[in-house]
N, C-alpha and C positions, 0 to 999 in steps of 0.2 A: 522184397516184405520188407517193412519199416522194423524193426527192433518194437518191442512192445506190442505190434499189432496182435486181437486177439480173432478171429472170425469165428462166428457160431450164430444158432437164429434169435438166442437171447442176449449176446455179447458175452455172455458168461462162459461159454462151452456148450452149452444147455447140458451136461452130464443128466443120463436120463433117469441114470438110476446110480447112489449109494452104496454098492456094492463090494465086496472088502478086495476082489480081484480084477473085478470088472465089472462094467456099465454099458450102456445101451445106447445107440445116435441111430439115427436115421441118413438114409442114401441119399442122396438126390432123388428129384421125384424126375422120372420116365414120360415120356412123347407122349402116354397115356390120363400122365396125372396121377400115379402108383410109385409107392416106394417099401423098404423094407425095414421094419427093424432087426438089425444084427448089434450083438455082445461085439465090444472093444476092450480087451486086456489093458490093465490100467497100467502107465508106467511104472518098467522095471521091475512087473510078476509076471515068470513066463510059469503060464497054465497050459494045461487043457483039458479037453471036454467042454466048452464052449456050446450054450444052447442055439438050436439051427435058427438062421434068418426068418423069420414069419411076417407078413404083409403090412405094412402100417395104414397108419391109418389116412385117409386123403388129404390131396397135400394144402387143400382148402381149409383142412381142418383146425380149430383154434378154441382156447378152455374160454370161460368166465372170470369176471373180474374176481376176484379173494380164490379165485382156483389154480390148480396145476395137472399137469400131466405126469402121470404117474408110470414110468413109462414100462415096468415090468409086465403090467397089466391093459396098456394103452386102454386106459381112463382117468376122468379128467376127476380132482379131487379137491375138497375144499381146505384148505390154508388151516394151521391148529390155533390155537391160543394164542399169543405173544408174536405172532405174524403175519404178513401179508402178501399180497400179490393183486397186479393189476391185470391178469391175465396175457393179454396181446399184447401186455407192456411193460417196461421198466421204467426204474426210478430211482434216479441217484441223490437222495439228501441228506447224505451223513460223507463228511470232508473229515474224518478226525487224520485220513492220510487215503491217499490215493484211489478210489477204485480198481478190482480188478478191472483189463482191458482198457485202461486208460494209463497215455503214457507224454511225455514231456517232448519235443524237439525244438532245441536253439538253434535258430539263425541268426550269424553275423556276415554283414555285409552281402559275399557274394556265397556263402558257404554254408551248406546245411550239414548237420551232422545228429548224431543220433542221441540216445538220453547216457552214453558212457561219459569215460573223464577223457575221453580226446575234442572235448569243444574248444572252439578257440577262447583262446586268451580274454579273458576279462569276462568272456559269459558262462563260466564252468557253475556259477551260482546261480541262473538267471534260468527261472522254472515257475510255475504258475505252484504256488502253495496251498495245501488245505488249510482252512480254520476253523473248522468247527463243523458248524452250520453252510458255511459257502466256500469256494476254492476263489483264490486273489493272484493274480496276474504279476510280471516280474515288474518292477518298480524303473527301472535301468533302459536303456536303447537301445539294447539285444531283441529281437524278435524271438520268441518261445511260441509256440504251437501245441496246445492241449487237444488230441487227436484221440479217436474213438472210432474205433472200428463193427459196423453190426451187418448179419445180415439179415435182409426181411425177404419173406415168403409175398409178400403183399407189401404194396403201398401204404403207407403209413404217413408221420410226421414224426418231429422231434419238436420239444418246446424246454425254453429254459427264460430263468428273471436272472436278469442282471442290472448291474450299476455301474453306468460311462459318464464321467462329470469332467472330464479334463480332456481337454480339446488336444492338447500337449503328447497324447498316446493314439495311437491308431488301434483299433477293434472291430475287426472283420472275423464277422462267421462264412463258412462253405463248404462245400460238400464236393468229394471226389468219389469216383468208379474205383475198381480193384487196380484199373491202371492208369491211375493216376492223375485221372482228366475229368475235370470240371466241371459238373453238372448244368444244363442250362437250369434248373431249377434256386440257384446262386447266381442270379445276374446282379442281384440286390444285394450283396454281401456286408457293406459297410452300415452298421448297427449306428440307429438314432442316439446321441445324446439323454440322460437326461437329468433331470431336478438332480441339487442337491440333497442327498436323504432319503428318496425315492427309489422303487425298484420296480424298472423297468422291463416286455415278456418281449421275446423273439419267438416267432412258428415260421417253419419252412416242409414244405412237404417235400416225403421222403417216395423214390422208386421203388417197386422191389428188386431182391438182389442187393449186392455190396455195395453200403454206401461209409464213406469214411467220412468221420466230422473234425471238423476243424474252430476250434477258438482262436483266433491271433492276435496276438496284439505286438506294438512296435513302437517303444519309447523316444522320442524326438525332445534330446535334452541342450538347448541351446546357452546352460546357464547351469550355475549349482543349483537350482531349483529342483528339485525331482517331481517324478509325475504324479497325480494318482494313479491308483492302479483298479484295473478293473473288476467286479467282483460275480460271479456267478452262481448261480445255486437251483436247486429243486431241477436238474436235468431229466426231462420226460421225455421216453421216446416208444410210439406207438408204429403196431405195424408185425411184430415177430409174433409168429401163429403160435407161440404158448409159451409158457417157462417151466422146467420140470424142477421147479423148486420154488418154493415159499419164503422170500426174507424177510430176515428177523426184524422187529421193530428196533432200534435204533436206541441209545440209553435216553432217557428222559422223556420217551412215549410208552405206548404199551396196546395192547389189544385183547379185549378178553371175551371177544364171540368168534368162534369158528368162520373162517371163510371172510376176513377182513380184507378192505384194496387201499385200506388206508389206517396208520397208527396214530391214535389220540394222543392232545402234549399233557403229561403230568402237571397238574394246579401248583398254584406257589405252594412252598412248604412241606412238597411231596419229592418225591423222587424214585428213580427207576435203571435200572440197568438194560443193557441190551438184551432182547428178548422178551420183555416182560408181559406178564399177564395182567398184572395189577400196579399199582403206584404204591410205596412206603411214605408214612407219613413220618416228617421229621418233630424230632424234641423240641415242641416251640418253645420251650422256655431257655434252653440253650443252641438251639440252631434254626436254622432258614436256609431258607434254598428260593431261588428265582424261579419263575415255570419253564416248565422241559428242563431240568439241571438232573444230571447222574448221579448227583452226591447230595448230601448235606453238609450244611458247613457252620463253625461254631460262631455264635452273636459276637463280634466285638465289643469292648467300653466303649458307651459313646462320648463323643466331642465335639470341639464346634462347629467340625463340617457335616454334622448331621443334623443341621437345622437352621430353620432361615427366617426372616422376619418380611412381614409386609404390612402398609398401612393402611389402615379401614377405610373406606370413601367418608367425607366429612359429613358433621352433626349438624343441627343444627343451629350451636354456638360456632360453626368453623373451627371444630377440632376435629383431629384424627387419631388414632391409638397402633401403636405400635405393638404388632401381634408377633408371638413365635410360635414357628410348626417343626415337629420332626419332618424329615423328609421321608415321606413313603416312596415305598413301601420299608417301614424302619424294621431295621435290621441289627440293630446295636442294645444293651443294655443297662440302663441306668443301676442298676443293681451290685455293677462291681467297685470295686475299689476304691481305684482311676478314675470312673466314669465321675461325669457331669450332668449336671439334671437342666432340663430346660426355663431358660431366664422365665422371670414375671412378664405376662403378658398387661398391655392394659394402661399402657402408660399415654396421658394422652400431651400431642401436640398442635400448637398453630397448622391448619390447614394452608398451606403454596395455596397463591392465591390462582384462579382459573388462568387457564391459558387466552392468549389475546385471539380476540373472535367469541369469547365463550363470558357466559356471567352467570353470576349465583343469583338464585331468586330468592331464596330463604330456603332453601332446601338442604337435600346434603350433598346435590351433587353438581354440576357445571352444565348449560345449555348452549348449545350453539343461538348465536346471532342471527334475529327473522332478517329475511332478504332487506338488505339496502338499507342496515345499520351495521354498526360498530363498537369495537369495544378492545380496551386494551387488556381485559381481563380482571381487573378489581374496579370499575365502574357498571354500572348500568346499561347497557348496548343505548343508544344515539343513533339516530337520524342522519346523513349525508346531509351536506348543506348543499343549498342550491346551487349546481353548475360543475357538484362532485359525484363520482359514483364511488360505491365499496372496492378496496383492493382485494381480491377473492386468492384464500389460498391458507395455507394451516402452516401455523407456527404451535409447535409441540416443546415447549421449556418446564412445562413442571409436570409430574410423575408420581401424581398422588393413587390415579386409578390407571390404566390402559386405557387410551381414548378407545371408542366406538370403531373405525375403520381400521384396528389394531389389531392381532392376535399373535398369538406366543405359542409353541410347543417343541416339543422334547421328539427327537429319532436319534436308532442306534439301527447301521447297518445290519450288525449281526447277532441282536439280542431285539426285546422288546421291551426291556427292565423300564425304559422312560418313556413307554409313550401312556399318553394321559397327563404327561407332569407337564406343568409349563415350563417354558425354556427361560425364559426372559420378567424378571421382579421389577416392580417399580418401587423407588427410593427415593422419593421428594423430589431432589432438584437433578435426578438423574435415572434413567433407566440402566440396568445393570443383568449380565449375564447370573443363571440361576445356578442350582450344584448339580442338575442333570444325574442318572442314575448309575453313572460313570464315567470315566473322562476322555475317552475318546467318542460321547454321545455327541449329535450336532445340535443348538441349541438357538432355537430358529424365531426371528419378528420379521412379522408380515405388516405392509403399509399398503391397502388398497385403495388405486384411485381410478377413479371411471374415467378418466380424461382432461385433457389440457386446452384452454383459449387463451388468448390476450384478454385483454382489456378489451370493454365495448368500444370506445373511442379508437380500439386500434382493427385493422384485419390485415393481419399478417401476413404476407406472402408464402407461398407455398416453399418447403425447404429453409423458411426464417425461424429465430426462439418462439417458442410455445411457451415456455418453465423451465424451472430448474428448481433439483429438488438438495438441501443445501443441509449435510450432520456435521456436527462436532463430538468426537469422541475419543478416548485414549485407552490402551488394554496395558495391564498390567501382568505378565507371564514370566516363569521360570520355566515352564520347560517348550515343547515346539509349537506354543497356539498358534492360531489360523483365525482371523475375522475377513470371510468374505461378503462383499455387497453385490448383488445381484437385481438384474432386472427382468421380468419376463410382460412382452407384450402381447394384449389381444389373448391371452392366456396360452399359449403357443407352444413355448418352450424357454425354460430360467437359462439366462448366461450368467456369466460371473464376468460382470465389470471390472473391479479390483479387488485387491487382495491384501491386506497387512499381516506378516509372522510377526512373531515375539513383541517385544515389548514397546511398545508406541506413545511417543507426550502428545500431550493433549490438540488438539490439531481439528482442521476442518475441512470437509471433501465435499464438492459442488460436483453435480450430473445434469449437463443441460439435454432437454425436449425440446424435439425438432419435429413430432409429429402428435397428433390428437388420436390417442387409444389408448381403450384402455392398459391401466400400468399396476403392475404389484411388486414392490421392492420387497428387498429379504435381505435381512444379515442374518447371516451364519455364523457361529463362531464354536470351533473348537480347541479342548485346551490341548491333548493330541492325536495323533493320525496312530498310534502304535492300540493294540490288542489289548483291553483288558477291563479289569470288573470290575474295578477299585476306582476311590475317590482319593487320589495320593493328590492331586492339581485343583482344589476342592478353592486354594484362593485364589489361584487364573483367573482373571475374568477382565471382562468389556466394560467399559461405559460409555453410554452416549445420553450427552446433555442437553443436544438439540437435535429437531430435525423439523426442516422449514422444505418445504414445497409452495411455490408461487404459479398462480394462475390459473389453480384447481378447477375445475370443473365443477364440483360439490363443495367449493371451501365456503372458510368464514372470512370477517374484513376484522382487522383491531387497526385501520385506518382510510379516510378517502385520498381517492386523488382527483385533481381534476380534468373532467370530461368535456368535451365539448357539448355546443349547445346546438338550437336547432337554429331557424330563423327569427322563430317567437320565439325563442328565451323561453317559455313560462315554464314557470316552478322549475325543477333539479330534471327536465327529462335531459335525458343525453344520447346524441345520436354518433352512431359509428363513425367516424374520419374515413377517406379511400382512404386505401391505400398511397403510403409514402408522403401523408400529411402529419402535421404537428397538431397542438392547439394554440393561437395565438394567445399570451398571456393577459393583453389589455381588453378583450372581445371574446376569448373563448370562444372564437372561429377556428375552423378548420382551413389551415394553410400548407400547399404544396412545401415539400423542403425543395428546396434551391439544387440546379443541375451538381451534378456528382459528390451525388450528396446520398445518403441512408439514414432510416431513421431508425433509431436505438427501441428496444424489444421495453428496454427497461423505464424511458424516461420521453415517453410525448407533449409535452408541457414545456412551452418556448423555444426560437429555433435554435438555438441549444440542442437540440432532442436532433436535428439534422448533422452527421456527423461524417466529415466530408470522406471522400474515398482518398486513395493513396494515391502518391504521381503516376502518369499514365495509365491511368484506372478509371472508368464511369460507372455509373450506378444504370442498376434496371429502370423499366419506366416508371414500377412499381416504387421503386427508393426503399426493394431489402434488403439486395448485396450488391456488393460493387465486384467489377470485373474488368479483364480485360478484352478492348474491342479485336486484338491482335494487329492494331496500329501503331507506331509507338516514331516522337520527333526529337531529336535531340540538336542543337548548337553545338557546332566544336568546330573552334579557330577559323570564324567568320565564316564556313560552308555546315548548310543545312543536311542530317543525313534523316531522312525517314527511313523505317522499317516495317516490313509486310509482315506476319507471322501468317499470314491464314494458313499457309498449305502446312503448318504444324499443329494445327488446333486437335487434328485427330488426337488420339491417343495415341501416346509414346510410350515403350514398353522396356524394359532393362531386365537381363537375366545374368544377375553380378552371383560369381562364385569359381569351383566352390566353394565351401566351406566346411568345415567338419567337428562332428562333437569330439567329446573328450575321447569316447572307446572307438571315432574311425566312422560316422554314418554322416554319408554324404550329405549334403543339401544346400539349396540355394534361395538367394531372397532374389525377388521377382515384385520388382516395383510399375506400376503403370503410372504417367503423367498426362492431367488433362490441363495445357498449357494454356490456351485462350478463347474468347470468344463463347459462341452459344450461348449468349445470354448468361453466361454466367451459372450456366449448369454444370453440373460436376459429372463425367464422363468417362474418371477413373474408377471401376467398377472391381473388384478383387474378392475372391471366393473361397471357402472352405470348400471340396470336394469327399471328404471322410466318411458325410451320409451319404443315405441310401437316398436323397432325395434327388427328381431328376434335373436334366437339363431344362426341359421346357418351363419346368418354376424356375430357373434361375432370370429371372428378369428384374433389371437394375429399377428401384424405387418399390419393387412390391414389400408390401408393409409384413406379408406373409413369410418371407423369404427371411430366416434370422441370420442363415451362414453368409449373408454377402455386404459389403459395403461400398457405399458410392463416395464420391470427394476429389477433389483436386491431384492427392497424391494418395495413392493406397499401396503398403505393401503385404505379400504375400510369402510365407517358407515352402518351399518347394522340394520333394522328394525326389529323385529320377526315379524311375521303374528299375534303373540297375543295380540302386543302390541296397532297395531290402529285398529284390524279389517279385515285386508285387508288377501287375499287370499294366498298370498304368500311371505317367508322374502324377503326386499325389500334392493337392494345394491345402494349406492349413495356417493356422495364426494369422490371419489376415487382420489388419489393422488401417485406422486410418492417419496419415502422415502429416495432411493439410486437406481443412474445409472451410477456408476462410482466406478470400484474397486479400496481402493486403498493399502491392502497387509493381510496377515496374518503373526499374531505373537503369541508369552507366553506373551509379555510384557502389561500392560492396556493400556498403551497409543501412537496414534499415529499420527501424524500430527496433533497437537491441539486436538486429539480426547481423551478423559481421561474415562477410566470406576473405577469409583470410587469402593474401597474393600466393601463399605459396601450399595452397590448397589444388591447384590445377599448372600446369605448363603455363608459360608465358605464350601469349597468340602471338604469332608471327607478322601477325598484319599493323597497320595501325588503327584499324576500322576498333573503333570502340567498341567491350563486351555489355550486353544488356542483361541485364539480372531481374528475374520474375521473384517475389517473393511473398510465401504464404502462411497458415498458423491452423495449427489445430484446436478447435474452443473446449478439447478432452484436457482434463490434466489426468497426472498419475505422480503414483508413490515419488519414485522417481524424476518424473516432471512437471513440477510443482507452475510451471505458466505454460503447459500445454508445448505440445511438438511444434519445431519452425521445421521450412523449408525452402531454401533458396537453387533454383536452378539458374544457372551461368549460360547464355545463349551465345554460341562464338559463328563469326563468317569464318568457314572452311570451304572453298569451290571444291576441295577436292575430295568433299560428300555432299553426293547428289540429294533430292529427296529429301526423308526423315532424315538420313544423316544418323548421326552415333550418340546415343548415350554413356557417361562414362562415370564413375562414382572419385573420390580420388586414391590415389594410393596409400596413404596414409590412415584410411577410413573406408576397408575392403565394405565394408558392411553401410556406405553410403554415410554414417557416423558414427563420432569416434566418443561422445559422450551418450549416445543414447536419444537425442530431446532434438539435438538439429541435423539436419539431412541436408547434403551440398550434391547437387547431379552438374554435370557440363554435358551441354547439345550441343554435339557441332555440325552444324549444315549447312548449305550454300543459301538455302533459304534463310538463315541468320544473317546475311548480308543485306546491307541496305540497301534501299531502288536506286539504282543508276540518272546522274547526273547529267551536266553538260561539260562539271571537270572531271569525269571518267573517263572521255576520250581527248583526240587529238586530229587532228590532218594532214596528209602529207599529200603534196604536188606532184603532179608528174610533169613528163619532158614535154615541150609544144610539139608537135607532130602536126605536117598539114597545116598550119596556122591555128591549130586546136590546144589546149592545155586540158587535164584532168587534176581535180582535185577529191581525195577519198580521204573518211574518217576513219578509224579504226581506235578499239580500247587500249587504252593503257594498260599495261602489262607489269605486276599480275593484274590481272583483274579479280575486285574486290568489291563488286554490285552484282545486282541483280534485278532485273523486270527495270520498273522506271522507264523512261526515255530509251527510245531508241534511237541508234543510230540514225544520223542524216545519210540521204542517197546520195553516192558521190555525186560532183560537181563539172559540168564540162564548158568549158570558155573560151573563146579566139584569141587568139595569139598571134607576135609576127615573127619572122625566121631570125634566127641567130647568124646569119650570112651576111642580110640585107643593115641588121643594125655593125656587126663589125664594119662593112663599106664606110658607113655613114662615119661612123668613128673613127677612119682611119683620115678620112678624107677633113674631117672636120681639124684636127691633130695635126697635117701636116702644116695648110692655110695657118694656123696659126704659128706656125713655126718660123716660116718662112716674113710673115709681117715683124715678125719680135724681131728678128736679126736686123731687117732695114731698120727699122725705126732707132737700135742700137747704132750702127753706122752712123747715122745721119747724125743722131745729134754728139758721137764723138766727135765728127770734124768737126762738126759747127765749135765746138766749145776749144776746140785745139787753135782758132783764130782769134777767141779771144784770148786768151793767155797771150799769146806772143804780142797782140797793141797791147797790153796792159803791160806787161814785159819791160818791152821797147818805152813806157812811156815812163815807166821808176828808172831806167838808166838813164836817160836824156836828164831827168831830173840832177841826177845823183852830181853826174859831170858836169855842170854849169850852173852851181848853188845860185850866183848873182843874177842869172839871165833868166828873164823869164822867156820859155822856147816860144818859137816862132810857131803858127797854127798850121803850117801845110807840113813841119817836122816831126810832130807826134804822132802821126802815123803812117802808115801803110800805103800808099794809092790805093785804089782799087783797081785787080786787074796785075799787083804786082805781089812778086813770093818772097818770101825771107829767106834769107838766104844762112843768115845767124845761126847757131845753133843755143836753143833757150834750155839751163840748167836748172832745175825745183829742186830747195832743200826739201817741201815736203807734198809730194806727189800723194795726190787723192785719189780714191779706188774710181771704179767707172760707173758705179751704183749713186757715188757720192758727186761726182762731176754732173751728174743726171740732174739729179738732187739742185745741186746750188743753181743749174740752169735754168730749173724749171721757175726756181724763186725769182732768178733776175729778170725773166720774161715777166712776170707778174707786179714789178715793182715800176718807176721810173726808169724809161731805159737811158740813165745816164751813171758814171759813176763818179762818186767824189772822194781825191784822194788828196791828203796833208802833206806837204810836201815842207822836208824840211830847210831851215834858213841861216846860211853862213854871216849871216849878219849878230852884230848884235844884241844883247835886249833893252838897251839902253836907247836903239836907235828907234 
């Protein structure tokens, strides 16, 4: 049994009678439905002579409201004055301390410990904390359970009120029996979120027998920002058979009649102590008290924090009066020495002009311009010229009175001191937060718009921007103030879109609207979240200078815009342009945007309204958005690369981590990526499953399911079941990382998104990586230009199918700055399509006159799909032996022929040289005689017996060349002979 568990019929031990030495209790009911009343000695008392057991009331017996069971006589009696009873139920509405029977149990990681000093390090101070009217959960990332055990004689229910506004903390309520088995009645144990400043209620049926009730919270801190705690009050349990005592009225309440089932609250300037029969009045001259007070307090001297100024509506002269009023209820005194007096009212000032789209017709207030007209706020409303239409919306920049579609209020979670007060005050050129009742009040400003739609000349496609709301503000704070901007769609639930803490300089924030629905925009300002009843930080405030909403259904016009005319061009009748059409400037006719462009929501006049899609992308048929059709083409070194990512068009997922909070809570980042295709539909869906929405309600695109986001890239935070002892993994903090497609390219930079080369390991192939670029249209305080996402697609044959997605090792959360996210998607499906450059042929041996030619892929293979390998080719061929024989025969014949020719020409050359030599020798011996004709040569048939000596012997090749030259000339020689005669002869 856990420490602190206290079983009883009524949760308090059901003491039958406050007798000094003993008390009465009932035994368990037997099979016949009867039981006995027995006397039990009180602890540390040794006594004898106890009353004998007597038969008790039947087991189905119960007392009515305002009554209790007097165990001595076993009769129901009415509660006395100053007390109350629910009869068959118990109620806990006083939380000055933890009521008897309740206990805190801290859980950290996988360790569970009781309410002792042996809690895990870092969780020693984690517990539910009583705050008077309510109990508050822990603010850290420990898991703390508030536990109460009750034994019911019949079935009943448990009911409680709560505040749960922060999805960074998980809040669950469930029930177990005495065997620690979770009961079927708590299947939907996740409690719904509530709006800021509002109390929700939760009720669960209880079975007869032992019921152990758990209120359990777990904070998820992934930064320095603390979570907002869960608040619980007014816990009521019905189903106990009876209560053996009446409960005294808590301080600040009273009951003046016997048999009361509830205590009444003391009015203002009165007080009461515990168990009071009536309230006591304070000395109103020097004391005061709030409603439900337990004491009176001295009235302090009045200061500048106790009054505020307002502007009266404009009068017929165009003047407004500045009026000063005490903050109600007035608790200060003006008659004290250091008190200030209320400044005189009535000073007149010129009224600010009307807001754009409104006009002043000489009355004391501004009126909206009639349909089809416009005004800048300083002039009368005029009709829009022919060929134009009013640009509807709201632009509030003058704050003399609160606009009709806005309201302001004040709310405090712990008390009602600011109920009925205005939370915000108009101040001429701005509207500012008011004083409130205390510093921890929520000062609330609401703007209601019934819907958004594009101008008449546009019929934007589903998913395109319909409008936007922009406001300019600044905060001046000395404490831990926070400004919340919240959006409610179709009055389902209010979600915090953005928040700003501390002092912020004057800046603008824009929220984009993508669907036509009823919207309520809320600004909530809190000076401090620390519980207190004073106004120390009254000078901390937020100022909003302007609020602009475009394309509002019930809006007014400050200007006119060109519109498309019908074919008859009669008057100013505008016609809606078909989707994806702009207005041609010269003719005011509708013209379709060129291919691969999308139509701007802000500008439909002129061809420049058609914005080109990014590289590698195309537009939808209605030119509403750009997307990738999963095909990409790239030229590289005279080689064409074609990519087909169709098999990766389904959503890719990545669970990255684990990561740990400052106290060790394990969590993961879960990413979904919708890469391409599907006509630009955003198929990546991230959800929050910490509420009691059922799975069948989790439908993408549902307007009613506010915990689901659809995008090209989205992220959720996953808490594993083993981390905190949850039965299933939890998904929380779903955000959109990309809802707009920018383009696809092999370059690493596109529209200021830069993928640094050291983000991922270098690709082992020469195939270029392909990069998909996206962005988010929603801005945040840290990402003034919105978030950006880059997905690097890398060819990797080792990763078949969908492959694997990873994030940079230097940015384990996928981002290093929280604004730009990087992913590496490796898959064989990211390889280019195969072409003829990706294979080569291999010729086989010639067998039996045939030869095979095979085609094989180049290794490693860096392509997929595309062309197929050609079939093997079979061709005829001659055998190798035949060609060897032919070659040998031709070679031998050529050699013999060359040898014969060489010998022939060599012998012939020898004869010619001999004749020439003899001729020269004869000439030299007989210089004065001419040789005889028949002595100059060897007769035919004679052999030369003399030896011939050459001084310069030619080579065989040279001789052949000379001989060939001689045969081409005249077949004789001309020789110049030396003469011995004198030159004078």
